[in-house]
C-alpha positions as CSV (number, residue, x, y, z in Angstrom):
1,M,-30.9,-18.8,-0.9
2,F,-29.6,-17.2,2.3
3,Q,-28.4,-20.5,3.7
4,S,-26.5,-21.1,0.5
5,F,-25.0,-17.7,0.7
6,V,-23.8,-18.3,4.3
7,I,-22.4,-21.7,3.5
8,T,-20.2,-20.6,0.6
9,L,-19.3,-17.3,2.4
10,R,-18.0,-19.3,5.4
11,E,-16.2,-21.8,3.1
12,G,-14.4,-18.9,1.3
13,V,-13.7,-16.2,3.7
14,E,-10.9,-17.8,5.7
15,A,-9.1,-18.9,2.6
16,A,-9.5,-15.5,1.0
17,L,-8.3,-13.7,4.1
18,I,-5.3,-16.0,4.4
19,I,-4.3,-15.4,0.8
20,G,-4.7,-11.7,1.5
21,I,-2.5,-11.9,4.5
22,V,0.2,-13.9,2.6
23,L,0.2,-11.4,-0.3
24,G,0.3,-8.5,2.0
25,H,3.2,-10.0,3.9
26,L,5.1,-10.6,0.7
27,K,4.5,-7.0,-0.6
28,R,5.3,-5.4,2.8
29,S,8.6,-7.3,3.1
30,G,9.7,-6.7,-0.4
31,R,9.3,-10.4,-1.5
32,E,6.9,-9.8,-4.4
33,P,8.6,-12.4,-6.7
34,W,7.0,-15.0,-4.3
35,R,3.5,-13.9,-5.5
36,R,3.9,-16.2,-8.5
37,T,4.1,-19.2,-6.1
38,V,0.9,-18.0,-4.3
39,Y,-1.0,-17.7,-7.6
40,A,0.3,-21.1,-8.7
41,G,-0.9,-22.7,-5.5
42,L,-4.3,-21.0,-5.8
43,A,-4.8,-22.1,-9.4
44,A,-3.7,-25.6,-8.6
45,A,-6.1,-25.8,-5.7
46,L,-9.0,-24.5,-7.7
47,L,-8.4,-27.1,-10.4
48,A,-7.9,-29.9,-7.9
49,S,-11.2,-28.8,-6.2
50,I,-13.1,-29.4,-9.4
51,V,-11.4,-32.7,-10.0
52,G,-11.8,-33.8,-6.4
53,A,-15.5,-32.9,-6.3
54,F,-16.0,-34.9,-9.4
55,L,-14.3,-37.9,-8.0
56,L,-16.0,-37.7,-4.6
57,S,-19.4,-37.6,-6.3
58,R,-18.6,-40.9,-8.1
59,I,-16.6,-43.0,-5.8
60,E,-17.0,-44.2,-2.2
61,V,-14.7,-42.4,0.1
62,N,-14.7,-41.6,3.8
63,Q,-15.3,-37.9,3.5
64,E,-15.1,-37.2,7.2
65,A,-11.7,-38.8,7.4
66,L,-10.5,-37.0,4.3
67,E,-11.7,-33.6,5.7
68,G,-10.1,-34.4,9.1
69,W,-6.7,-35.1,7.7
70,L,-6.8,-32.1,5.4
71,M,-7.8,-29.9,8.3
72,L,-5.0,-31.2,10.5
73,A,-2.5,-30.7,7.6
74,G,-3.9,-27.2,7.2
75,A,-3.4,-26.4,10.9
76,L,0.2,-27.6,10.6
77,F,0.9,-25.4,7.6
78,V,-0.9,-22.4,9.1
79,T,1.3,-22.7,12.2
80,S,4.4,-23.0,10.1
81,M,3.3,-19.8,8.3
82,V,3.0,-18.0,11.6
83,V,6.5,-19.1,12.5
84,W,7.8,-17.9,9.2
85,M,6.1,-14.5,9.5
86,W,7.3,-14.1,13.0
87,R,10.9,-14.8,12.0
88,T,10.7,-12.6,9.0
89,G,9.1,-9.8,10.9
90,K,12.0,-9.8,13.4
91,R,14.4,-9.3,10.5
92,L,12.2,-7.0,8.4
93,K,13.4,-3.6,9.7
94,Q,17.0,-4.5,9.3
95,E,16.4,-5.8,5.8
96,I,14.6,-2.6,4.7
97,E,17.2,-0.4,6.3
98,T,19.9,-2.3,4.3
99,K,17.8,-2.1,1.1
100,L,17.4,-5.9,0.9
101,T,13.9,-5.5,-0.4
102,R,13.9,-8.3,-2.9
103,L,14.9,-11.8,-2.0
104,A,14.7,-14.6,-4.6
105,P,12.6,-17.5,-3.2
106,S,14.5,-20.7,-2.4
107,R,13.2,-23.9,-3.7
108,A,12.3,-25.2,-0.3
109,G,10.5,-22.0,0.6
110,A,8.6,-21.9,-2.7
111,V,7.4,-25.5,-2.2
112,G,6.3,-24.8,1.4
113,L,4.4,-21.7,0.3
114,F,2.8,-23.5,-2.6
115,V,1.6,-26.4,-0.4
116,F,0.3,-24.0,2.2
117,V,-1.8,-22.0,-0.3
118,F,-2.9,-25.2,-2.0
119,L,-4.2,-26.9,1.2
120,M,-6.0,-23.8,2.5
121,V,-7.9,-23.3,-0.8
122,F,-8.4,-27.0,-1.7
123,R,-9.8,-27.8,1.8
124,E,-12.7,-25.4,1.2
125,G,-12.9,-25.7,-2.5
126,V,-14.0,-29.4,-2.7
127,E,-17.0,-28.8,-0.4
128,T,-18.0,-25.6,-2.3
129,M,-17.8,-27.4,-5.7
130,L,-19.8,-30.3,-4.5
131,F,-22.5,-27.9,-3.2
132,L,-22.7,-26.0,-6.5
133,A,-22.6,-29.1,-8.6
134,A,-25.6,-30.6,-6.8
135,V,-27.9,-27.8,-8.0
136,S,-30.3,-28.6,-10.8
137,L,-32.4,-26.1,-12.9
138,R,-35.4,-26.0,-10.6
139,T,-36.4,-22.6,-9.3
140,R,-35.5,-23.1,-5.6
141,E,-32.1,-24.7,-6.4
142,I,-31.3,-21.9,-8.9
143,L,-31.8,-19.5,-6.0
144,N,-29.5,-21.6,-3.9
145,F,-27.0,-21.5,-6.7
146,I,-27.2,-17.7,-6.9
147,G,-26.9,-17.5,-3.1
148,G,-23.8,-19.7,-3.2
149,L,-22.2,-17.5,-5.9
150,L,-22.9,-14.4,-4.0
151,G,-21.3,-15.9,-0.9
152,L,-18.2,-16.7,-2.9
153,A,-18.2,-13.2,-4.4
154,V,-18.4,-11.6,-0.9
155,A,-15.6,-13.8,0.4
156,I,-13.3,-12.9,-2.6
157,G,-14.2,-9.3,-2.2
158,L,-13.3,-9.3,1.5
159,G,-9.9,-10.9,0.7
160,I,-9.1,-8.3,-2.0
161,A,-10.3,-5.4,0.2
162,F,-8.2,-6.7,3.1
163,F,-5.1,-6.9,1.0
164,K,-5.5,-3.5,-0.6
165,G,-6.6,-1.8,2.6
166,S,-3.9,-3.1,4.9
167,L,-0.9,-2.1,2.8
168,K,-0.6,1.3,4.5
169,V,-1.0,-0.1,8.1
170,N,1.9,0.2,10.5
171,L,4.2,-2.8,10.1
172,R,4.3,-3.8,13.8
173,R,0.5,-3.8,13.9
174,F,0.2,-5.6,10.6
175,F,2.4,-8.5,11.8
176,A,0.8,-8.6,15.3
177,V,-2.8,-8.8,14.0
178,T,-2.2,-11.1,11.1
179,T,-0.3,-13.5,13.3
180,L,-3.2,-13.6,15.7
181,V,-5.7,-14.2,12.8
182,L,-3.6,-17.1,11.6
183,L,-3.4,-18.6,15.1
184,V,-7.2,-18.4,15.4
185,V,-7.5,-20.2,12.1
186,A,-5.0,-22.8,13.1
187,A,-6.9,-23.5,16.4
188,Q,-10.2,-23.9,14.4
189,L,-8.6,-26.2,11.9
190,L,-7.1,-28.4,14.7
191,V,-10.4,-28.7,16.6
192,S,-12.5,-29.3,13.5
193,G,-10.0,-31.8,12.2
194,L,-10.1,-33.8,15.4
195,H,-13.9,-33.7,15.2
196,E,-14.0,-35.0,11.6
197,L,-11.6,-37.8,12.5
198,S,-13.8,-38.7,15.5
199,E,-16.8,-38.9,13.2
200,A,-14.9,-41.1,10.8
201,R,-14.0,-43.3,13.8
202,V,-10.3,-42.8,13.1
203,L,-9.9,-41.5,16.6
204,P,-11.5,-43.4,19.5
205,S,-13.6,-40.5,20.7
206,G,-16.6,-40.8,22.9
207,P,-18.9,-38.6,25.1
208,R,-16.0,-37.7,27.4
209,E,-13.8,-36.3,24.6
210,M,-16.7,-34.8,22.7
211,A,-17.7,-32.9,25.9
212,V,-14.7,-30.7,25.1
213,I,-14.6,-30.8,21.3
214,G,-18.3,-30.8,20.6
215,P,-19.3,-27.4,22.0
216,I,-16.3,-25.7,20.3
217,V,-17.3,-27.1,16.9
218,N,-20.9,-26.3,17.6
219,H,-19.9,-22.6,18.1
220,D,-17.4,-22.5,15.2
221,A,-19.2,-19.3,13.9
222,L,-17.4,-17.5,16.8
223,F,-14.1,-18.5,15.2
224,F,-15.3,-17.0,11.9
225,I,-16.5,-13.8,13.5
226,T,-13.3,-13.4,15.4
227,V,-11.2,-13.8,12.3
228,V,-13.2,-11.3,10.3
229,A,-13.3,-8.8,13.3
230,L,-9.5,-9.0,13.6
231,A,-9.1,-8.3,9.9
232,L,-11.5,-5.3,10.1
233,F,-9.6,-4.0,13.1
234,L,-6.4,-4.1,11.1
235,V,-7.9,-2.4,8.1
236,A,-9.5,0.3,10.3
237,A,-6.4,0.8,12.5
238,Q,-5.0,3.8,10.6
239,G,-8.2,5.7,10.4
240,F,-9.9,7.1,7.3
241,R,-8.6,10.6,6.9
242,A,-7.3,11.1,3.4
243,S,-7.5,14.9,3.1
244,E,-4.3,16.9,2.7
245,P,-0.8,15.6,2.8
246,A,1.4,16.1,5.8
247,A,3.2,19.5,6.2
248,E,6.6,18.1,5.2
249,T,5.1,17.2,1.7
250,V,4.3,20.9,0.9
251,S,7.6,21.3,-1.0
252,M,6.6,18.4,-3.3
253,S,5.9,19.1,-6.9
254,A,2.3,19.3,-8.0
255,P,2.3,15.9,-9.8
256,A,3.9,14.2,-6.8
257,R,1.3,15.7,-4.5
258,R,-1.6,14.7,-6.7
259,K,-0.1,11.2,-6.9
260,L,0.1,11.0,-3.1
261,L,-3.5,12.2,-2.7
262,A,-4.7,9.6,-5.2
263,E,-2.9,6.9,-3.3
264,R,-4.5,8.0,-0.1
265,R,-8.0,8.1,-1.7
266,R,-7.4,4.6,-3.0
267,A,-6.4,3.4,0.4
268,Q,-9.5,5.0,1.9
269,F,-11.7,3.4,-0.7
270,W,-10.3,-0.1,0.0
271,K,-10.6,0.4,3.8
272,M,-14.2,1.4,3.5
273,A,-14.9,-1.5,1.1
274,G,-13.2,-4.0,3.4
275,L,-15.2,-2.7,6.4
276,T,-18.5,-2.8,4.5
277,V,-18.0,-6.3,3.2
278,G,-16.7,-7.5,6.5
279,V,-19.7,-6.1,8.4
280,V,-22.0,-7.8,5.9
281,A,-20.2,-11.1,6.5
282,I,-20.4,-10.8,10.2
283,I,-24.1,-9.9,10.2
284,S,-24.9,-12.8,7.9
285,I,-23.0,-15.4,9.9
286,S,-24.4,-14.0,13.2
287,A,-28.0,-14.2,11.8
288,E,-27.4,-17.8,10.7
289,F,-25.9,-18.6,14.1
290,V,-28.9,-17.1,16.0
291,Y,-31.2,-19.1,13.7
292,S,-29.4,-22.3,14.4
293,R,-29.5,-21.7,18.1
294,S,-33.3,-21.2,18.0
295,A,-33.6,-24.4,15.9
296,Q,-31.8,-26.3,18.6
297,T,-34.4,-25.4,21.2
298,L,-36.4,-28.7,21.0
299,S,-40.0,-29.2,22.0
300,P,-40.5,-32.2,24.4
301,A,-40.4,-35.6,22.7
302,E,-43.9,-37.0,22.1
303,P,-44.7,-39.8,24.6
304,V,-45.6,-43.2,23.1
305,F,-46.5,-46.4,24.9
306,L,-45.9,-50.1,24.6
307,E,-49.0,-52.1,23.6
308,G,-48.6,-55.8,23.3
309,G,-44.9,-55.5,23.5
310,E,-44.7,-53.0,20.6
311,V,-44.7,-49.3,19.9
312,R,-46.8,-48.6,16.8
313,I,-46.6,-45.2,15.0
314,P,-48.7,-44.4,11.9
315,V,-46.5,-43.5,9.0
316,S,-48.9,-40.7,8.2
317,Q,-47.5,-38.8,11.2
318,L,-44.2,-38.5,9.2
319,G,-45.8,-37.2,6.0
320,D,-44.5,-33.7,6.7
321,R,-41.0,-35.1,6.2
322,K,-40.0,-33.4,9.5
323,L,-37.9,-35.1,12.2
324,H,-40.2,-36.5,14.9
325,R,-38.9,-37.3,18.3
326,Y,-40.6,-39.8,20.6
327,V,-40.0,-41.1,24.1
328,V,-41.2,-44.4,25.7
329,Q,-40.7,-45.9,29.1
330,V,-38.9,-49.2,29.1
331,G,-37.8,-50.8,32.3
332,G,-38.0,-47.5,34.1
333,V,-35.8,-45.8,31.5
334,S,-36.9,-43.0,29.2
335,V,-35.8,-44.1,25.7
336,R,-35.9,-41.5,23.0
337,F,-35.9,-42.2,19.3
338,V,-36.4,-40.3,16.1
339,A,-38.2,-41.0,12.9
340,I,-38.4,-39.3,9.6
341,L,-39.6,-39.9,6.0
342,D,-36.8,-39.5,3.5
343,G,-37.1,-38.3,-0.2
344,S,-37.9,-41.8,-1.4
345,N,-40.8,-42.2,1.1
346,T,-38.7,-44.6,3.2
347,V,-39.0,-44.5,6.9
348,R,-35.7,-43.9,8.7
349,A,-35.5,-44.3,12.5
350,G,-32.8,-44.5,15.2
351,L,-32.2,-43.6,18.8
352,D,-32.0,-40.0,19.7
353,A,-28.4,-40.5,20.7
354,C,-25.0,-41.3,19.1
355,L,-21.9,-43.2,20.2
356,I,-19.7,-40.1,20.0
357,C,-21.7,-37.3,21.7
358,G,-24.1,-39.4,23.8
359,T,-27.7,-38.5,24.4
360,Q,-27.6,-34.8,23.3
361,G,-30.1,-35.5,20.6
362,Y,-30.9,-34.1,17.1
363,Y,-32.8,-31.4,15.3
364,Q,-33.6,-30.8,11.7
365,D,-32.0,-28.1,9.6
366,G,-33.3,-28.1,6.0
367,P,-32.6,-31.5,4.3
368,N,-30.2,-32.7,7.1
369,V,-30.5,-33.8,10.7
370,I,-28.0,-32.1,13.0
371,C,-26.4,-33.3,16.2
372,R,-27.2,-30.8,18.9
373,H,-23.8,-31.3,20.6
374,C,-21.3,-30.9,17.8
375,A,-23.4,-29.6,14.9
376,A,-22.5,-32.6,12.7
377,A,-24.9,-32.9,9.7
378,V,-26.4,-36.3,9.2
379,Y,-27.7,-37.3,5.7
380,V,-31.3,-38.5,6.3
381,P,-31.0,-41.9,4.4
382,T,-28.0,-42.8,6.7
383,I,-29.9,-42.5,9.9
384,G,-29.3,-45.7,11.9
385,M,-26.2,-46.7,10.0
386,A,-22.9,-47.1,11.9
387,G,-20.3,-44.4,12.1
388,G,-20.0,-40.7,12.7
389,C,-22.6,-38.8,14.6
390,N,-25.4,-40.9,13.1
391,P,-28.3,-41.8,15.4
392,I,-27.6,-45.2,16.9
393,H,-29.3,-48.1,15.1
394,I,-32.4,-49.6,16.5
395,D,-34.3,-52.6,15.0
396,Y,-37.7,-51.5,13.5
397,H,-39.9,-52.5,10.6
398,V,-42.9,-51.1,8.7
399,E,-46.0,-53.1,8.3
400,G,-48.4,-51.5,5.8
401,E,-48.6,-47.9,7.1
402,T,-47.3,-48.5,10.6
403,L,-43.8,-48.1,12.0
404,I,-43.2,-50.8,14.6
405,L,-40.5,-51.0,17.3
406,T,-40.5,-54.0,19.6
407,E,-40.0,-53.9,23.4
408,G,-36.8,-56.0,23.0
409,A,-35.3,-53.5,20.6
410,L,-36.2,-50.6,22.8
411,A,-34.7,-52.4,25.8
412,Q,-31.4,-52.7,24.0
413,G,-31.5,-49.0,23.2
414,A,-32.2,-48.2,26.9
415,E,-28.6,-49.1,27.7
416,H,-27.6,-45.8,26.1
417,F,-29.9,-43.7,28.2
418,R,-29.1,-45.1,31.7
């Protein structure tokens, strides 16, 4: 349940915060008529997410390539949003002073804003819909479903609280911090998009390139924490005192003063709500990040030996359905390989290395096998298949209740460990 909560929380928070930033920017700059475009993009993205998840579950598609291109497109539109906010912010004071507080959206601007919102929500929405649709009515999966819905609720709550709590923040600080938030998101999308395209073999990446990209993707929780922390800083920037109005408001009528106090109390409430939800999000992601770090600390691979030109492993050793790591000496080279029993009781085996990240190896996290270098999730039945961060194929066969790897197959695999 907690893992499901974290997954949907992470999928939703960035999109929710960005929508909050856009709406806050439009309200602060007197461009509230543009909100209809934002809501239209949001509704279209949610509908497209449902349809996209339905199609992806029924047709063969290179999901890594699709995600990669969507992330790169998202990075481009986030960057364009930053440029737009920067230019608007420079003119904002003059516009307010000259009472140009409402500008009708141009067709080009409306289309750009619509596409921006659509891509940011659709990018996360498809994965979330696929996750929720995969849940059946068994007890454990119902708990995962509930955890997923809670994660979405927290993400939406953070977006709303950020929007409501940032409306009274100093304009200069608002634009400075929200621009920084968007730049962090754009950097994350760029790196993640390159990684997904590398997994899909669209980009000719190898160990050298992944030596740079892999650790960044593997620590993407730090991007998430940075984004939420910046949002919390902005919401908390003006403090929480909502007691008496300033001295110059003493001459106001009683109804006007009550209205002012009510507005300040509402602002204080949303600031506290934003901070509370943000802290919950940071603690949750940090806990999951610490857990994943501990899971990556692997015990030494179990030594096995060639006998009669073969390595023979009883299938009963894999009965726990956990990932087992082995090492054997072949021609003076330590060759590591992994083996696991999938849900259909079929043995899956491959080298403890991949063509993209090299010999960093794998660990297990729930139903998936995870690359230690770039945190790419490998669906167990695909182990040994070509593409992505999958363990490199090695010839093996099962005789009765014994997994058998020949010396010749292991010698070919030794080339990857030299």
